[in-house]
VOPAGU-2260 file (C-alpha; in pm, 1 decimal, decimal comma):
REM VOPAGU-2260
SITE   aa  ch    i         X         Y         Z
SITE  MET   A    0   -5558,8    4339,3  -17299,2
SITE  ALA   A    1   -5366,6    4080,6  -17500,3
SITE  THR   A    2   -4997,5    4119,6  -17572,5
SITE  THR   A    3   -4951,2    4241,5  -17928,8
SITE  LEU   A    4   -4837,2    3963,5  -18162,5
SITE  ASN   A    5   -4708,6    4071,2  -18503,4
SITE  ILE   A    6   -4676,5    3778,5  -18744,8
SITE  ASN   A    7   -4421,9    3833,5  -19021,2
SITE  SER   A    8   -4382,9    3499,8  -19194,2
SITE  SER   A    9   -4480,3    3308,4  -19502,9
SITE  TYR   A   10   -4536,2    2943,0  -19588,2
SITE  ALA   A   11   -4286,9    2795,6  -19833,8
SITE  GLY   A   12   -4278,2    2417,2  -19840,2
SITE  GLU   A   13   -4309,1    2187,7  -19540,4
SITE  HIS   A   14   -4291,1    2352,3  -19200,1
SITE  ALA   A   15   -3983,6    2216,5  -19023,7
SITE  GLY   A   16   -4129,0    2283,5  -18680,5
SITE  LYS   A   17   -3831,5    2491,5  -18570,2
SITE  PHE   A   18   -3788,0    2860,0  -18501,7
SITE  ILE   A   19   -3467,4    3059,6  -18510,1
SITE  SER   A   20   -3400,5    3358,1  -18286,6
SITE  ALA   A   21   -3105,4    3584,7  -18215,0
SITE  SER   A   22   -2845,3    3464,2  -17966,2
SITE  LEU   A   23   -2924,6    3559,3  -17608,6
SITE  LEU   A   24   -2716,2    3591,8  -17298,8
SITE  SER   A   25   -2779,8    3320,3  -17046,4
SITE  ALA   A   26   -2743,1    3367,4  -16675,7
SITE  ASP   A   27   -2392,7    3221,0  -16691,4
SITE  THR   A   28   -2280,6    3382,6  -16367,0
SITE  ILE   A   29   -2531,2    3165,1  -16181,4
SITE  LEU   A   30   -2531,8    2857,1  -16403,8
SITE  LYS   A   31   -2151,3    2831,0  -16405,5
SITE  GLY   A   32   -2119,3    2884,3  -16031,8
SITE  GLY   A   33   -1949,5    3221,6  -16057,4
SITE  ILE   A   34   -2101,6    3346,6  -15731,3
SITE  GLU   A   35   -2257,2    3197,4  -15418,3
SITE  VAL   A   36   -2628,8    3115,5  -15459,4
SITE  ARG   A   37   -2853,6    3148,5  -15154,0
SITE  PRO   A   38   -3194,3    2986,8  -15226,1
SITE  ASN   A   39   -3501,2    2950,3  -15004,7
SITE  ILE   A   40   -3513,3    3315,2  -14894,9
SITE  LYS   A   41   -3875,9    3396,0  -14820,1
SITE  PHE   A   42   -3823,3    3763,3  -14734,2
SITE  LYS   A   43   -3467,3    3855,8  -14644,3
SITE  GLU   A   44   -3151,6    3693,0  -14514,3
SITE  VAL   A   45   -2872,6    3828,8  -14296,6
SITE  VAL   A   46   -2522,5    3793,3  -14442,1
SITE  SER   A   47   -2295,2    3806,6  -14138,0
SITE  LYS   A   48   -1924,5    3882,0  -14136,0
SITE  LEU   A   49   -1666,0    3857,0  -13858,9
SITE  GLU   A   50   -1348,6    4056,0  -13814,0
SITE  THR   A   51   -1084,1    4011,8  -13546,3
SITE  GLY   A   52    -758,2    4173,3  -13443,8
SITE  ASP   A   53    -436,6    3974,9  -13403,7
SITE  LEU   A   54    -513,3    3647,8  -13225,9
SITE  LEU   A   55    -162,4    3545,5  -13121,5
SITE  ALA   A   56      -0,3    3696,6  -12810,9
SITE  ASP   A   57     284,7    3610,5  -12579,3
SITE  ALA   A   58     193,6    3328,4  -12339,8
SITE  THR   A   59     126,5    3392,3  -11971,5
SITE  CYS   A   60      -5,9    3184,1  -11681,0
SITE  ASP   A   61    -338,4    3366,0  -11694,9
SITE  PHE   A   62    -621,9    3374,1  -11944,1
SITE  THR   A   63    -608,7    3706,8  -12121,8
SITE  ALA   A   64    -829,6    3787,3  -12415,3
SITE  THR   A   65    -606,3    3834,9  -12717,3
SITE  ALA   A   66    -847,1    3989,1  -12966,2
SITE  THR   A   67   -1175,5    4163,2  -13015,7
SITE  ILE   A   68   -1430,6    4003,7  -13244,1
SITE  ASN   A   69   -1653,7    4240,4  -13437,7
SITE  LYS   A   70   -1967,4    4103,2  -13602,4
SITE  THR   A   71   -2139,4    4308,5  -13867,7
SITE  GLU   A   72   -2404,0    4216,8  -14119,6
SITE  ARG   A   73   -2552,8    4296,0  -14455,8
SITE  ILE   A   74   -2906,2    4223,2  -14566,6
SITE  LEU   A   75   -2981,1    4015,0  -14874,7
SITE  GLU   A   76   -3339,1    4099,1  -14969,0
SITE  PRO   A   77   -3448,1    3959,0  -15307,1
SITE  LYS   A   78   -3692,5    4169,2  -15506,3
SITE  GLU   A   79   -4021,4    4021,5  -15628,9
SITE  LEU   A   80   -4044,2    4004,0  -16009,1
SITE  GLN   A   81   -4300,1    3872,3  -16253,5
SITE  VAL   A   82   -4364,1    3789,7  -16618,5
SITE  ASN   A   83   -4717,9    3827,6  -16756,4
SITE  VAL   A   84   -4777,5    3757,0  -17125,3
SITE  GLN   A   85   -5119,0    3710,6  -17285,2
SITE  LEU   A   86   -5180,5    3595,6  -17643,0
SITE  CYS   A   87   -5504,7    3545,2  -17830,6
SITE  LYS   A   88   -5549,1    3213,5  -18012,4
SITE  GLN   A   89   -5752,7    3387,8  -18282,1
SITE  THR   A   90   -5439,1    3568,5  -18396,2
SITE  LEU   A   91   -5253,2    3239,5  -18440,6
SITE  ARG   A   92   -5526,2    3100,9  -18669,8
SITE  GLN   A   93   -5415,6    3351,7  -18930,3
SITE  ASP   A   94   -5073,5    3193,9  -18946,0
SITE  TRP   A   95   -4958,1    2872,7  -19114,2
SITE  ASP   A   96   -4942,5    2696,8  -18777,2
SITE  ALA   A   97   -5321,1    2686,9  -18768,3
SITE  LEU   A   98   -5347,9    2313,1  -18844,5
SITE  GLU   A   99   -5153,2    2236,8  -18527,6
SITE  MET   A  100   -5432,3    2401,5  -18331,4
SITE  GLY   A  101   -5687,8    2134,7  -18425,1
SITE  LEU   A  102   -5998,6    2154,0  -18641,1
SITE  SER   A  103   -6241,0    2255,6  -18367,1
SITE  ILE   A  104   -6307,3    2619,8  -18290,6
SITE  HIS   A  105   -6224,2    2520,4  -17930,5
SITE  ASP   A  106   -5859,8    2485,4  -18021,2
SITE  ASP   A  107   -5519,5    2496,1  -17854,4
SITE  MET   A  108   -5206,1    2694,7  -17911,6
SITE  PRO   A  109   -4979,3    2544,2  -18182,4
SITE  LYS   A  110   -4741,0    2314,3  -17997,3
SITE  SER   A  111   -4431,2    2414,8  -18193,8
SITE  PHE   A  112   -4504,7    2783,4  -18137,7
SITE  GLN   A  113   -4574,1    2732,5  -17767,5
SITE  ASP   A  114   -4258,5    2525,2  -17715,1
SITE  TYR   A  115   -4052,3    2790,0  -17886,3
SITE  LEU   A  116   -4221,1    3073,7  -17696,7
SITE  ILE   A  117   -4151,5    2914,0  -17358,8
SITE  GLY   A  118   -3787,0    2853,0  -17450,3
SITE  TYR   A  119   -3751,9    3206,2  -17583,2
SITE  MET   A  120   -3905,7    3356,4  -17269,5
SITE  ALA   A  121   -3677,9    3148,9  -17048,1
SITE  ASP   A  122   -3372,0    3272,9  -17236,4
SITE  LYS   A  123   -3488,2    3634,1  -17220,5
SITE  ILE   A  124   -3548,7    3604,0  -16846,3
SITE  ALA   A  125   -3202,8    3449,5  -16797,7
SITE  SER   A  126   -3050,0    3735,8  -16996,5
SITE  SER   A  127   -3226,5    3994,5  -16781,1
SITE  VAL   A  128   -3116,5    3820,9  -16460,5
SITE  GLU   A  129   -2754,9    3803,4  -16579,2
SITE  THR   A  130   -2752,9    4175,8  -16656,2
SITE  SER   A  131   -2916,2    4265,5  -16324,5
SITE  VAL   A  132   -2668,7    4056,6  -16124,8
SITE  TRP   A  133   -2395,6    4297,3  -16232,3
SITE  GLU   A  134   -2557,2    4618,9  -16357,9
SITE  GLY   A  135   -2915,2    4613,7  -16225,4
SITE  ASP   A  136   -3083,2    4906,7  -16051,0
SITE  ALA   A  137   -3385,7    4822,5  -15834,4
SITE  THR   A  138   -3538,5    5163,5  -15910,2
SITE  ASN   A  139   -3590,4    5041,6  -16267,5
SITE  GLY   A  140   -3883,1    4813,4  -16340,5
SITE  GLY   A  141   -3789,5    4447,4  -16377,9
SITE  GLU   A  142   -3441,8    4493,4  -16225,2
SITE  PHE   A  143   -3276,4    4436,0  -15889,1
SITE  ASP   A  144   -2964,7    4601,3  -15751,1
SITE  GLY   A  145   -2652,7    4447,7  -15902,3
SITE  PHE   A  146   -2299,5    4448,1  -15766,9
SITE  THR   A  147   -2194,1    4765,7  -15948,9
SITE  THR   A  148   -2493,9    4953,6  -15807,2
SITE  LEU   A  149   -2425,4    4826,5  -15455,0
SITE  LEU   A  150   -2056,3    4914,4  -15475,3
SITE  ASN   A  151   -2125,5    5263,5  -15605,9
SITE  ALA   A  152   -2362,2    5327,1  -15315,1
SITE  ASP   A  153   -2116,9    5195,1  -15054,6
SITE  ALA   A  154   -1910,0    5478,5  -14902,2
SITE  ALA   A  155   -1663,0    5222,0  -14768,6
SITE  HIS   A  156   -1569,0    5118,8  -15121,8
SITE  THR   A  157   -1308,0    5379,3  -15198,8
SITE  GLY   A  158    -936,3    5447,2  -15224,3
SITE  ALA   A  159    -704,6    5196,4  -15388,8
SITE  LEU   A  160    -982,3    4936,0  -15404,3
SITE  LYS   A  161   -1180,0    5149,5  -15651,1
SITE  ILE   A  162    -988,0    5195,4  -15977,3
SITE  ALA   A  163   -1126,5    5453,3  -16220,1
SITE  GLY   A  164   -1049,7    5256,6  -16535,5
SITE  VAL   A  165    -996,4    5336,9  -16904,0
SITE  ALA   A  166   -1120,2    5199,1  -17235,6
SITE  ILE   A  167    -966,3    4852,4  -17266,0
SITE  THR   A  168    -780,2    4743,4  -17578,7
SITE  ALA   A  169    -542,9    4460,6  -17664,6
SITE  SER   A  170    -258,4    4708,3  -17621,0
SITE  ASN   A  171    -337,6    4807,6  -17261,6
SITE  VAL   A  172    -533,7    4512,9  -17119,5
SITE  ILE   A  173    -230,2    4348,7  -16958,2
SITE  ASP   A  174    -136,3    4667,3  -16775,5
SITE  GLN   A  175    -495,3    4725,2  -16663,3
SITE  LEU   A  176    -540,9    4367,8  -16541,7
SITE  GLY   A  177    -211,0    4414,4  -16361,0
SITE  ALA   A  178    -347,9    4723,8  -16187,1
SITE  VAL   A  179    -639,7    4517,1  -16056,6
SITE  VAL   A  180    -411,0    4240,6  -15928,9
SITE  ASP   A  181    -182,5    4495,8  -15762,7
SITE  ALA   A  182    -481,7    4638,8  -15573,4
SITE  ILE   A  183    -592,7    4300,7  -15434,2
SITE  PRO   A  184    -520,9    4289,8  -15057,6
SITE  SER   A  185    -232,4    4059,0  -14969,7
SITE  SER   A  186    -460,7    3867,7  -14732,0
SITE  LEU   A  187    -682,3    3783,4  -15029,5
SITE  TYR   A  188    -428,7    3707,2  -15300,8
SITE  GLY   A  189    -377,2    3335,2  -15348,2
SITE  LYS   A  190    -719,5    3232,2  -15215,1
SITE  GLU   A  191    -864,0    2937,8  -15405,3
SITE  ASP   A  192   -1193,5    3102,8  -15498,8
SITE  LEU   A  193   -1049,5    3444,7  -15586,4
SITE  HIS   A  194   -1158,4    3560,3  -15933,4
SITE  ILE   A  195   -1134,7    3864,9  -16151,4
SITE  TYR   A  196   -1480,3    3902,5  -16305,2
SITE  VAL   A  197   -1433,9    4072,9  -16641,3
SITE  SER   A  198   -1666,4    4203,8  -16909,7
SITE  GLN   A  199   -1665,4    4040,0  -17251,0
SITE  ASN   A  200   -1461,7    4314,8  -17417,5
SITE  VAL   A  201   -1189,4    4289,1  -17150,3
SITE  TYR   A  202   -1169,2    3913,1  -17198,7
SITE  ARG   A  203   -1155,5    3945,4  -17578,9
SITE  ALA   A  204    -879,9    4206,0  -17551,5
SITE  TYR   A  205    -675,9    3977,7  -17325,7
SITE  VAL   A  206    -716,5    3682,5  -17562,6
SITE  ARG   A  207    -603,0    3901,3  -17852,1
SITE  ALA   A  208    -303,5    4022,2  -17653,4
SITE  LEU   A  209    -209,5    3659,1  -17586,7
SITE  GLY   A  210    -227,1    3605,6  -17961,8
SITE  GLY   A  211      47,5    3863,5  -18012,2
SITE  PHE   A  212      49,1    4137,7  -18275,9
SITE  ALA   A  213     -20,0    4401,9  -18010,1
SITE  ALA   A  214     213,8    4645,2  -17837,9
SITE  ASP   A  215     179,7    4452,4  -17512,3
SITE  GLY   A  216     124,2    4111,9  -17669,1
SITE  VAL   A  217     312,6    3798,3  -17570,5
SITE  GLY   A  218     581,9    3809,7  -17836,2
SITE  ALA   A  219     532,1    3863,8  -18205,5
SITE  ASN   A  220     354,0    3533,6  -18253,7
SITE  GLY   A  221     170,1    3515,7  -17925,0
SITE  PHE   A  222     132,2    3240,1  -17670,9
SITE  ASN   A  223     301,7    2916,0  -17782,4
SITE  ASN   A  224     392,4    3094,8  -18109,9
SITE  MET   A  225      40,6    3021,0  -18238,7
SITE  GLY   A  226     -66,2    3378,3  -18304,9
SITE  ASN   A  227    -442,8    3417,0  -18310,8
SITE  ASN   A  228    -494,8    3057,9  -18425,4
SITE  GLN   A  229    -568,4    2927,4  -18078,9
SITE  SER   A  230    -843,0    2900,5  -17822,0
SITE  PHE   A  231    -832,4    2950,8  -17448,0
SITE  SER   A  232   -1036,3    2825,2  -17156,2
SITE  GLY   A  233    -983,4    2872,0  -16787,7
SITE  LEU   A  234    -756,5    3172,1  -16837,2
SITE  VAL   A  235    -553,2    3295,7  -16540,8
SITE  PHE   A  236    -379,0    3631,1  -16499,4
SITE  ASP   A  237     -90,0    3663,8  -16255,3
SITE  GLY   A  238    -220,2    3363,4  -16064,7
SITE  VAL   A  239    -581,5    3486,8  -16044,9
SITE  LYS   A  240    -860,0    3307,5  -16234,2
SITE  LEU   A  241   -1065,5    3507,2  -16484,4
SITE  PHE   A  242   -1444,1    3473,0  -16505,6
SITE  VAL   A  243   -1634,2    3623,4  -16798,0
SITE  ALA   A  244   -1934,8    3806,0  -16650,3
SITE  ASN   A  245   -2166,8    3848,0  -16948,6
SITE  GLY   A  246   -2382,8    4099,5  -16765,7
SITE  LEU   A  247   -2093,2    4327,0  -16671,9
SITE  GLY   A  248   -2063,8    4642,2  -16883,1
SITE  ASP   A  249   -1769,6    4713,9  -17112,1
SITE  ASN   A  250   -1434,4    4810,0  -16958,2
SITE  LYS   A  251   -1532,6    4689,1  -16611,4
SITE  MET   A  252   -1377,8    4435,7  -16374,7
SITE  ILE   A  253   -1439,7    4318,4  -16019,7
SITE  ALA   A  254   -1191,2    4114,6  -15818,4
SITE  ALA   A  255   -1344,6    3918,3  -15532,0
SITE  GLU   A  256   -1380,4    3576,2  -15380,3
SITE  LYS   A  257   -1674,2    3376,5  -15509,0
SITE  GLY   A  258   -1781,1    3320,3  -15148,1
SITE  ASN   A  259   -1803,7    3695,7  -15093,0
SITE  LEU   A  260   -2061,2    3754,7  -15369,2
SITE  PHE   A  261   -2416,9    3631,5  -15314,4
SITE  PHE   A  262   -2725,2    3582,2  -15528,9
SITE  GLY   A  263   -3048,0    3525,0  -15337,9
SITE  THR   A  264   -3382,6    3390,5  -15450,3
SITE  SER   A  265   -3684,4    3205,4  -15316,2
SITE  LEU   A  266   -3696,2    2858,5  -15471,8
SITE  LEU   A  267   -3453,5    2792,1  -15756,3
SITE  SER   A  268   -3740,6    2622,2  -15937,9
SITE  ASP   A  269   -3930,9    2954,0  -15938,8
SITE  MET   A  270   -3675,2    3081,1  -16188,1
SITE  GLN   A  271   -3735,3    2784,4  -16417,2
SITE  GLU   A  272   -4113,7    2749,4  -16417,4
SITE  ILE   A  273   -4351,9    2925,8  -16654,8
SITE  SER   A  274   -4720,9    2856,8  -16592,3
SITE  ILE   A  275   -4960,5    2835,5  -16886,9
SITE  LEU   A  276   -5322,7    2929,4  -16827,5
SITE  ASP   A  277   -5583,6    2879,4  -17101,5
SITE  MET   A  278   -5855,7    3131,6  -17016,3
SITE  SER   A  279   -6123,7    2976,5  -17240,2
SITE  THR   A  280   -6272,0    2764,2  -16960,0
SITE  LEU   A  281   -6247,7    3047,3  -16706,2
SITE  ASP   A  282   -6386,6    3354,9  -16878,4
SITE  GLY   A  283   -6486,5    3230,0  -17223,4
SITE  SER   A  284   -6210,9    3426,3  -17395,8
SITE  GLN   A  285   -5961,0    3295,0  -17647,9
SITE  ASN   A  286   -5663,1    3416,2  -17450,4
SITE  VAL   A  287   -5372,4    3211,8  -17318,3
SITE  ARG   A  288   -5161,3    3353,6  -17035,3
SITE  TYR   A  289   -4796,0    3278,8  -16964,9
SITE  ILE   A  290   -4700,6    3358,3  -16605,7
SITE  GLN   A  291   -4383,5    3349,9  -16400,5
SITE  ARG   A  292   -4313,4    3487,2  -16053,8
SITE  MET   A  293   -3973,7    3485,5  -15887,7
SITE  THR   A  294   -3747,9    3678,6  -15652,1
SITE  ALA   A  295   -3387,6    3780,6  -15710,2
SITE  GLY   A  296   -3124,1    3996,0  -15543,3
SITE  THR   A  297   -2750,8    4031,5  -15486,7
SITE  GLN   A  298   -2530,6    4126,5  -15194,6
SITE  TYR   A  299   -2167,2    4098,3  -15088,1
SITE  GLY   A  300   -2006,1    4032,5  -14750,8
SITE  ASN   A  301   -1679,3    4219,5  -14699,0
SITE  VAL   A  302   -1648,2    4527,7  -14917,6
SITE  GLU   A  303   -1286,9    4557,7  -14799,3
SITE  ASP   A  304   -1212,6    4239,9  -14997,1
SITE  ILE   A  305   -1344,9    4368,7  -15329,3
SITE  VAL   A  306   -1149,5    4555,5  -15596,7
SITE  SER   A  307   -1347,3    4726,8  -15871,1
SITE  TYR   A  308   -1232,4    4868,9  -16202,8
SITE  GLY   A  309   -1430,6    5115,0  -16411,9
SITE  ILE   A  310   -1731,6    5100,2  -16178,1
C-alpha cells in the first residue's frame, strides 16, 4: 500500500524549484560532538569501567598490593530501525511538477520533489535520533532508550546526584544551575570534557538572566552592560561548559563528561543513506520506495559520575 500523499498546492508563475518546510531539529548532539560516538557495532559492545581504591601506600622493602581493581561493564546494544516510504508516480502527475517527470508514460519522479523529499526525510530522521538520544524509550516504535530513560531505570542513580528540579525561569536559572554544579563530585569538577547538557528553555533562561532585567540577573543592564542586545556562544557556568541538548525535555539538565556518554551505531554511513527503488521494472507498478535501515543506541559508563536535574 502506497504512503498517502496529499497535494495542497497551486501553480502561480514560474516554478522556482524550491520547497519550504518548517524548521527541524538536527541531531546536534552527535554532529557537534557532544557525546562519544561508537560506530561499527554489529550487535552489541561492552563498555568497561575500572575502579580502584587508594593506590599510594607507605613504602616497604617488600611488594605489597596497594589497591584492589574492580572491573565492571555496561552493554551498548543499538536497536535496529528502519524507514519505509512508498509513493505512486501517478499521484505526482496531477501536480504542476508533472513536466519534470518526462513525456513518456514510463516516467520518473520529479527531480526537484525527490531532492526535497530526501532532504526532508534526512532532517526528520535526524530530529528523531536527537530526541531519542536524550528522551527515547525503546518500548516505543521507532525509538531507542535515551539517557533519561537509562538513568531513571538505574537504581544506583540516586541521592544527591539526582536533583528533582523545578520549572526554570530567568529568575531562578542561576540558582538551579548552581545546584547542579554543587552536586558534581569533586573528582569530576575541572575535567576538560565535563559539560552540563541543558534543554533549550534552560539555556534561553540563562541567556536572559545574563541580559539582566531579572531578579537574579547580572546587574540591571546585564553582562557587559549590554542588556539583551548581545549574543553568546560557548557559555560556561561556574567553570563548567554548557551544551544545548535539543532533544532534552524542558527543565532538564545532565552533568557528565563527554567521554562517559556513548552513542552506538553500525556504520555511520547507514544513518546518511536513503535508498531509492523504482518498482516499475520489478513488479510493473508505478510505485517508488524510499528505504533506510540503521541501528542506534545510547549508554553511559560510570553512573556515579553523572548528575541529573529534573529527570
